[in-house]
C-alpha positions in Angstrom: 107.7 185.1 183.2 106.7 182.0 185.2 107.2 178.4 186.1 104.7 176.2 184.3 103.7 172.6 184.8 101.2 170.7 182.7 99.9 167.1 182.8 98.0 166.3 179.7 95.8 163.2 179.0 96.1 162.0 182.5 94.0 158.9 183.3 93.4 160.1 186.9 91.2 163.1 187.5 90.8 162.5 191.3 91.4 165.0 194.0 94.5 163.1 195.0 95.9 163.7 191.5 95.1 167.4 191.7 96.9 167.6 195.1 99.9 165.9 193.5 100.1 168.3 190.6 99.9 171.2 193.0 102.7 169.7 195.1 104.9 169.3 192.0 104.1 172.8 190.9 105.3 174.2 194.2 108.8 172.8 193.3 108.8 175.7 190.7 107.6 178.4 193.2 111.0 180.1 193.1 110.4 180.9 189.5 107.1 182.7 190.2 106.6 184.0 193.7 104.0 186.5 192.8 101.0 184.2 192.2 100.1 180.6 191.5 97.2 178.7 190.2 96.0 175.4 188.7 93.3 174.9 186.0 91.8 171.5 185.4 89.8 170.6 182.3 88.9 166.9 182.2 92.1 164.9 182.1 94.4 167.9 181.7 96.0 170.0 184.4 97.7 173.4 183.7 99.6 174.9 186.7 101.7 178.0 186.9 103.8 180.0 189.3 103.9 183.6 188.1 106.6 186.2 188.2 104.7 189.4 187.1 106.8 191.7 184.8 104.1 193.1 182.4 100.6 193.9 183.7 101.2 192.6 187.2 97.7 193.5 188.3 95.6 191.6 185.8 97.9 189.2 183.9 97.4 186.1 186.1 97.2 182.7 184.4 95.9 180.7 182.8 95.0 182.9 179.8 92.0 182.4 177.7 90.3 183.4 174.4 86.9 185.1 174.5 84.8 182.0 175.2 87.5 180.2 177.3 87.6 177.3 174.9 91.4 177.9 174.4 93.5 177.8 177.5 97.2 178.9 177.7 99.8 178.6 180.4 103.0 180.3 179.4 106.4 181.3 180.6 107.6 184.1 178.5 107.7 187.7 177.2 106.2 188.6 173.8 108.0 191.8 172.8 105.8 192.5 169.7 102.5 191.9 171.5 101.2 195.4 170.8 101.7 195.0 167.0 100.1 191.5 167.1 97.0 192.9 168.9 96.6 195.3 166.0 96.5 192.4 163.7 93.6 190.9 165.7 91.0 193.6 165.5 88.0 191.2 166.0 89.4 189.8 169.2 88.7 190.9 172.8 91.6 190.7 175.2 91.0 189.9 178.9 94.3 191.4 180.2 97.1 193.6 179.3 99.6 190.8 179.5 101.9 190.5 176.6 101.2 186.7 176.4 97.4 187.3 176.0 97.9 187.3 172.3 98.8 183.6 172.1 95.3 182.1 172.4 93.9 184.6 169.9 96.6 184.0 167.4 95.9 180.3 167.6 92.2 180.9 166.9 93.1 183.0 163.9 96.0 181.0 162.4 96.0 177.5 164.0 99.3 175.9 164.9 101.3 177.9 162.4 101.3 181.2 164.4 104.4 180.5 166.6 106.9 182.1 164.2 104.9 185.4 164.5 106.0 185.7 168.1 109.0 187.9 168.7 110.2 187.0 172.2 111.2 184.3 174.6 108.6 181.7 175.6 107.6 178.2 176.6 103.8 177.6 176.5 101.2 174.9 176.6 97.9 175.6 174.7 94.9 173.4 175.3 92.0 173.5 172.8 89.0 172.2 174.8 86.9 171.9 171.6 88.7 168.7 170.6 90.9 168.2 173.6 94.0 168.7 171.6 97.1 170.6 172.7 100.3 172.1 171.4 103.5 172.9 173.3 106.2 175.3 171.9 109.6 176.7 173.0 111.4 179.8 171.8 113.9 179.7 168.9 117.1 179.4 170.8 115.8 178.0 174.1 116.3 181.1 176.3 113.4 179.8 178.5 113.9 176.3 180.0 111.5 173.5 179.2 111.2 169.7 179.7 108.8 167.1 178.4 108.0 163.7 179.9 105.7 160.7 179.4 103.8 158.8 182.0 103.0 155.1 182.0 99.3 156.0 181.7 99.9 157.7 178.4 100.0 161.2 179.8 102.4 163.9 178.5 104.1 166.1 181.1 105.5 169.6 180.5 107.6 171.5 183.0 109.8 174.6 183.1 112.3 172.6 185.2 113.2 169.0 185.5 112.3 168.8 189.1 108.6 169.3 188.3 108.3 166.0 186.5 111.3 163.8 187.1 109.7 161.8 189.9 106.4 161.0 188.0 107.5 160.3 184.5 108.8 157.0 183.0 111.0 159.0 180.6 111.7 162.7 180.2 114.0 164.9 178.2 114.8 168.5 177.2 112.1 170.0 175.0 114.1 171.0 171.9 114.3 174.8 171.2 112.5 176.2 168.1 110.1 173.2 168.1 106.4 172.6 168.5 104.9 169.4 169.9 101.4 168.7 168.6 99.1 166.1 170.3 97.4 165.6 166.9 100.7 164.5 165.3 102.1 163.0 168.6 105.5 164.4 167.8 107.8 167.4 167.3 108.3 169.6 164.3 110.7 172.5 164.0 109.0 175.9 163.6 112.2 177.9 163.6 114.0 177.4 160.3 116.5 180.3 159.7 119.0 180.1 156.8 122.0 179.6 159.1 120.5 176.4 160.6 121.7 174.4 157.6 125.3 175.6 158.4 125.7 176.7 154.7 128.4 179.4 154.6 126.8 182.9 154.0 128.3 185.6 151.8 126.7 188.9 152.8 129.2 191.8 153.2 129.7 193.3 156.7 127.8 196.5 157.3 128.7 197.8 160.7 125.8 200.2 160.9 123.2 197.5 160.1 124.7 195.3 162.8 124.7 198.2 165.3 121.1 199.3 164.6 119.8 195.7 164.8 121.4 195.2 168.1 120.1 198.5 169.4 116.6 197.5 168.4 117.0 194.2 170.2 117.9 196.0 173.4 115.2 198.6 173.1 112.4 196.0 172.7 113.6 194.3 175.9 112.9 197.4 177.9 109.3 196.4 178.0 108.6 196.2 181.7 106.2 197.3 184.4 108.7 196.5 187.2 112.2 197.8 188.3 115.0 196.4 186.2 118.8 196.7 185.6 121.7 195.3 183.6 124.3 192.8 184.5 127.7 194.5 183.9 130.9 192.5 184.1 132.9 195.1 182.2 133.5 192.7 179.3 132.5 193.7 175.8 129.1 192.0 175.7 127.6 193.2 179.0 129.2 196.6 178.5 127.5 197.1 175.1 124.2 196.0 176.6 124.6 198.5 179.4 125.7 201.3 177.0 122.8 200.8 174.6 120.3 200.5 177.4 121.5 203.7 179.1 121.5 205.5 175.7 117.9 204.7 174.9 116.3 204.3 178.3 115.1 207.9 178.7 112.4 207.7 176.0 110.8 204.5 177.2 107.7 203.7 179.3 110.0 202.0 181.8 111.8 205.3 182.4 108.4 207.1 182.9 107.6 204.5 185.7 111.0 204.0 187.3 113.2 206.9 186.2 115.9 207.2 183.6 118.8 206.3 185.8 120.0 202.8 184.9 121.1 200.4 187.7 124.0 198.0 186.9 125.2 194.9 188.8 128.5 193.1 189.0 129.8 190.2 191.1 133.3 188.9 191.8 136.0 188.0 194.3 137.8 190.8 195.9 140.1 192.4 193.3 138.7 190.4 190.4 139.0 191.6 186.7 135.3 191.9 186.4 134.8 194.1 189.4 137.5 196.5 188.2 136.3 196.6 184.6 132.6 196.8 185.6 133.1 199.8 187.8 135.0 201.6 185.1 132.2 201.1 182.6 129.6 202.0 185.1 131.4 205.3 185.9 131.8 206.0 182.2 128.0 205.4 181.6 126.9 207.0 184.8 124.8 204.1 186.0 123.9 203.4 189.6 126.3 200.6 190.1 126.0 197.8 192.7 129.1 195.7 193.3 128.7 192.3 195.1 131.6 190.5 196.5 131.8 186.8 197.4 134.5 184.5 198.7 135.6 181.1 197.3 134.0 179.6 200.4 130.7 181.4 199.8 130.7 179.8 196.3 131.6 176.4 197.6 128.9 176.5 200.2 126.3 177.3 197.5 127.3 174.5 195.1 124.6 172.0 196.1 121.9 174.7 195.8 123.3 175.7 192.4 123.2 172.2 191.0 119.7 171.6 192.4 118.5 174.8 190.6 120.4 174.6 187.3 119.9 170.9 186.9 123.2 170.0 185.3 126.6 168.5 186.1 128.4 170.3 183.3 131.6 171.8 184.8 131.7 175.0 182.9 128.0 175.8 183.6 128.4 175.1 187.3 131.5 177.3 187.6 129.8 180.2 185.9 126.3 179.7 187.5 127.5 179.9 191.1 128.5 183.6 191.1 125.4 184.4 189.0 123.2 182.6 191.5 124.7 184.5 194.4 124.4 187.8 192.6 120.8 187.2 191.6 119.8 186.8 195.3 121.4 190.2 196.1 119.7 191.8 193.1 116.3 190.5 194.0 116.7 191.8 197.6 116.9 195.3 196.1 113.4 195.0 194.6 114.6 194.4 191.1 112.7 191.7 189.1 114.3 191.8 185.6 117.8 192.1 184.3 119.3 192.4 180.8 122.5 190.3 180.1 125.0 189.6 177.4 124.8 185.9 176.7 125.0 184.6 173.1 127.5 187.0 171.6 130.5 184.6 171.8 128.5 181.9 170.0 127.4 184.2 167.2 130.7 186.0 166.6 133.2 183.3 167.6 134.3 185.1 170.7 135.7 182.2 172.6 139.5 182.2 172.6 139.8 178.9 170.8 138.3 180.5 167.7 141.8 181.9 167.2 142.7 178.5 165.9 139.9 178.1 163.4 141.6 176.9 160.2 139.2 178.6 157.7 136.0 180.5 157.5 133.9 177.4 156.7 135.0 175.7 160.0 134.6 179.0 161.9 131.0 179.4 160.7 130.0 175.8 161.3 131.4 176.0 164.9 129.3 179.1 165.5 126.2 177.3 164.3 127.0 174.3 166.5 127.5 176.7 169.5 124.2 178.5 169.0 122.3 175.3 168.6 123.7 174.1 172.0 123.1 177.3 173.9 120.0 175.9 175.6 122.2 173.3 177.3 124.8 175.8 178.5 124.6 179.6 178.8 120.9 179.9 178.3 120.3 177.3 180.9 122.7 179.1 183.3 121.2 182.6 182.7 117.6 181.3 183.0 117.9 179.1 186.1 120.6 181.0 188.1 118.4 184.1 188.1 115.0 182.4 188.3 116.2 180.5 191.4 115.4 183.9 193.1 112.4 185.0 191.0 114.6 187.2 188.8 114.0 187.3 185.0 117.0 187.5 182.6 116.7 188.9 179.0 119.3 188.4 176.4 119.3 190.8 173.4 122.1 189.1 171.5 119.7 186.2 171.0 117.1 188.3 169.4 115.8 186.5 166.3 116.3 189.5 164.0 119.8 190.2 165.3 120.9 186.5 164.9 119.6 186.6 161.3 121.7 189.6 160.5 124.8 188.5 162.3 124.8 184.9 161.0 124.2 186.1 157.4 127.6 187.9 157.4 130.4 186.3 155.4 132.4 184.6 158.2 135.6 185.8 156.6 134.9 189.1 158.4 134.6 187.2 161.8 137.9 185.4 161.4 140.6 186.4 164.0 143.7 187.7 162.2 146.5 188.7 164.5 148.7 190.1 161.8 145.9 192.6 160.9 145.1 193.3 164.5 141.7 191.7 164.4 140.9 190.4 167.9 137.9 188.0 168.6 134.5 189.6 167.9 136.2 192.3 165.9 133.1 193.1 163.7 131.0 193.7 166.8 133.7 195.9 168.4 134.1 197.8 165.1 130.3 198.3 164.8 130.3 200.2 168.1 133.6 202.1 167.6 132.0 205.5 167.2 134.6 208.4 167.5 131.9 211.1 167.5 129.5 209.5 170.0 131.5 206.8 171.7 129.6 203.9 173.3 132.5 202.7 175.4 136.2 203.6 176.2 138.5 202.1 173.6 140.3 199.8 176.0 137.0 198.3 177.2 135.7 198.0 173.6 138.8 196.0 172.8 139.2 194.1 176.1 140.1 190.5 175.6 137.4 187.8 176.3 137.1 186.6 179.9 134.7 183.7 180.5 132.4 184.6 183.4 133.8 181.9 185.7 137.3 183.4 185.0 136.4 187.1 185.2 134.9 186.8 188.7 138.5 185.9 189.8 140.9 183.2 188.7 141.2 181.8 192.3 137.5 180.8 192.0 138.2 177.9 189.6 141.4 177.0 191.4 139.4 176.9 194.7 136.8 174.7 193.2 139.4 172.2 192.0 141.1 172.1 195.4 137.8 171.6 197.2 136.8 168.7 194.9 140.2 167.1 195.4 139.4 166.9 199.1 136.2 165.0 198.5 137.1 162.7 195.6 140.0 160.3 196.0 142.2 158.8 193.4 140.6 155.4 194.2 137.2 156.8 193.4 138.4 158.1 190.1 139.7 154.6 189.1 136.1 153.4 189.2 134.5 156.4 187.6 133.7 154.6 184.4 131.8 151.8 186.3 129.9 154.2 188.5 129.1 156.7 185.8 129.3 154.9 182.4 127.4 157.8 180.7 129.5 161.0 180.4 132.1 159.5 182.7 133.8 162.3 184.7 137.4 162.7 183.9 138.4 165.1 186.7 137.8 165.2 190.4 135.8 168.4 190.0 133.5 166.8 187.5 133.1 163.7 189.7 132.2 165.9 192.7 129.5 167.7 190.7 128.2 164.5 189.4 127.7 163.0 192.8 125.6 165.9 193.9 123.5 165.9 190.7 122.8 162.2 191.0 121.6 162.6 194.5 119.0 165.2 193.4 118.2 163.6 190.0 118.9 159.8 190.1 116.9 158.9 187.0 118.6 157.8 183.8 116.6 160.3 181.9 118.0 163.1 184.0 121.7 162.2 183.3 120.9 162.1 179.6 119.7 165.7 179.6 123.3 166.9 180.2 125.6 167.2 177.2 129.1 165.5 177.3 132.2 165.3 175.2 135.6 166.8 175.3 136.0 170.6 175.4 138.8 173.1 175.7 138.0 176.7 176.6 134.2 176.0 175.9 134.7 174.5 172.5 132.6 171.7 171.0 134.3 168.3 170.6 134.7 168.9 166.9 136.8 172.1 167.4 139.4 170.3 169.4 140.7 169.0 166.1 141.9 172.5 165.3 144.9 172.2 167.6 146.6 168.9 168.4 147.9 170.3 171.7 144.4 170.8 173.1 143.7 167.1 173.4 146.2 167.1 176.3 144.7 170.1 178.0 140.9 169.6 178.1 139.7 172.3 180.5 136.7 174.6 179.9 138.4 177.7 181.3 139.4 180.4 178.8 143.0 180.1 180.2 143.2 176.7 178.6 143.5 178.4 175.2 147.3 178.4 175.5 149.1 180.9 173.3 145.9 183.0 173.2 144.9 184.1 176.6 147.2 186.7 178.2 146.7 185.0 181.6 147.2 181.5 180.4 147.9 178.9 183.1 151.1 179.5 185.1 152.6 176.2 184.3 152.6 177.1 180.6 154.8 180.2 181.1 157.0 179.0 178.2 154.2 179.6 175.8 154.6 182.9 173.9 151.6 185.1 174.5 150.7 187.8 172.0 148.8 190.8 173.1 146.3 191.9 170.5 145.6 195.5 169.7 142.7 196.9 167.7 143.1 197.4 164.0 142.9 201.0 162.8 139.2 201.7 162.3 137.7 202.1 158.8 135.0 204.8 158.4 131.6 203.6 159.6 128.9 202.9 157.0 131.5 201.3 154.6 131.4 197.5 154.1 134.9 196.5 155.2 136.8 194.2 153.0 139.3 191.7 154.5 
């Protein structure tokens, strides 16, 4: 993976312009500390900062076809590159890089090849034969990408906003699952799965199919030529990632190079829920476990760096990004360059606690669709930029295209949370891995209640952030918040504090428009707040805001009855379970 920057159709091909592009590219150096380069062809500049994961010796960019008429700069991992090479028998590849297939696929299939790629990617492809170009981003937006336009008619592409915000008249997030063609001067969506229309599916739940598809998603992400590990908070999602990885690691090329002992990593405040649960899972799986502690003050001291790197003022994202940012630095210091993580599961299966209030399966399914479509603005952005701030790559098997297709084709009735039947959130995922004969996880971990990352690292983390913001934002400042920040006006002192920092780094109007807004409770979309009238008076993104659901709901709501949910008696695996 890399940081990429492209300036296309620039009216200035002077040495001064080249120096400026190099200067801007260096703003992305944290993403790719292993190598850098700049290729200029006429009025087009393609720059990259490389983090070498596959073929570190010869995979430097840009990448070319045989006669160098097609030039590619790419940030990504193409997991099916070996199969794709076999489909291109008449092509000669210059490197062993997984991304080397992109230029050759374009030669063979034109602009319609993107859906053939199984992986995570953002790339710019320049065809020097007619000076046309295409830009594409992966299906869900696991990789970050921005597009901007200069007054001279140029098009700018950058992995991060800081690469183009000072030189573009307007810029915005490049939409996931889309392709931009210079010939059409616009976007078109290349990723068109059935669930995208939000039509309610009807396929029965088959736990074995769900399990096998996820296992395949994890296995393909073990493609690496460098040391790697797993992020392990002890929650369901990261624990399943760790369990499947440890189960299948021994027979991979990665194990041949780096050994079959899996390394796992966890971060938290002293005594936090995640540290305790993470260690328990690590002991159960036999991983080499690394536990990193931070204090509330450590996190507060890092806030400005975090906002600069993740490029948002969204409260939830900043809360969760800070511990991940601190942990990534520690992980990289150990020589690890890639980690596998559990993002995406809550969006696919309705794992956030507010889903307990979904009125019916139609609303449940539509909300999961909305959440997946917005991932690039929240959890994908956090996972990508918090890790890449230190040159660490993060892979997310729950967002595998094939796995999403299977999971989102299941009748959402099976995903509904039904307390009277003992069906906790993400019950169908838990059930798929509830194997009595060859257990993946201890039962109490498999059925542990959802903790948002910013909660699980220690509840005092969020409380400490609020207290710190209250010292820096006065009541008087809040009275004028709507005049100072008319777009996405901050409604809390914590949000105002983050916004001040963001605007200092990214003062352009285009920058503030890249950040989503709207009311939210426990990570819901604004639409889902309609599910419970009480939520409109308690708009906080923490999972503890799901009053009556979370077993550690806010202390000032002690009068609310809290139900503890136990797992339903397991039906035999291999049988489609009826509600």
